[in-house]
C-alpha positions, 0 to 999 in steps of 0.5 A: 500500500502506498502512503500519500507523498506528504506522509512519506516526507514527514516520516522520512524527515522524522527518521533522518532527524532521529526525532519522534513526530510531535503527535507521538510524544507524551505530554509532560506532567503538569508537576514538571512544567516549570522545571523542564528546560524543553517547555513551551512558554504557554504551558508555563503560563497556564501553570503559573496562572494556577499559582506556580510551583508548590514545591521547590524545583529540582531541575530549573532551566538555565540555572545560575545558583547563588550563595546562601545569604543571611537576611533580615525578617523583612526582605525586599527583592529587586531583579537586576537586569544587565545593561541594555537588557529589560525584563520580557513583559510577555515572558512567563517569569516567576519567583517563589519563596519556600519555607524549608523546615528541618523536618517535613516538606517545603511549602510555598509561602510567596509567589510573584508572577510576571506582572508583580516582577515587572512592577519593581521591588518585591517585599517578601512576607515577614521571615522567622529568625532561624528559619531557612527559606529558598528563593527560586524562579525563572526570568525572561529578559531581552536585548535587541530581539534576543531573549534569554531565560535564566533561573535563580535558586538561593537559600536564605537564612533569616536572622533577627535583623529588621530589614535587608535587600536582596538582588537577583542579578541576571547575567547577559548571555547566561 
């Protein structure tokens, strides 16, 4: 039996490229959407519309880890973009803060979507001195038509100090 020409060309290109046709790929689970590096931004957008990740992600795409830092009880977070770049107003950027107790699972206590990040400084909820927290997120930023993605993962240790600020620094070409 002969296949139509367009189907033969599709199958040939699949065989030559070593890829499976899109229709045969299983959809990623919703729990892995934000942490995957091969995810369409629309899927991330839908996930974030439901509140973002509820647990810290293990495999953040294009991750730049930051050193553990001691912070006060009230923390103001600023996203700092490299010169000539700006945050992508259409990208599904997100930041989340997770409380990480010594015994038991982490839980999300703060989430900021693209609009909140674009508005400027983010004030985290009041932190408990001695408690450990984790700040994670994925941020989309652009320069002259080239858009980049960088993820952030940082452990925060709360101290009795009143206030502190924290910069999430994005690196051009990361």
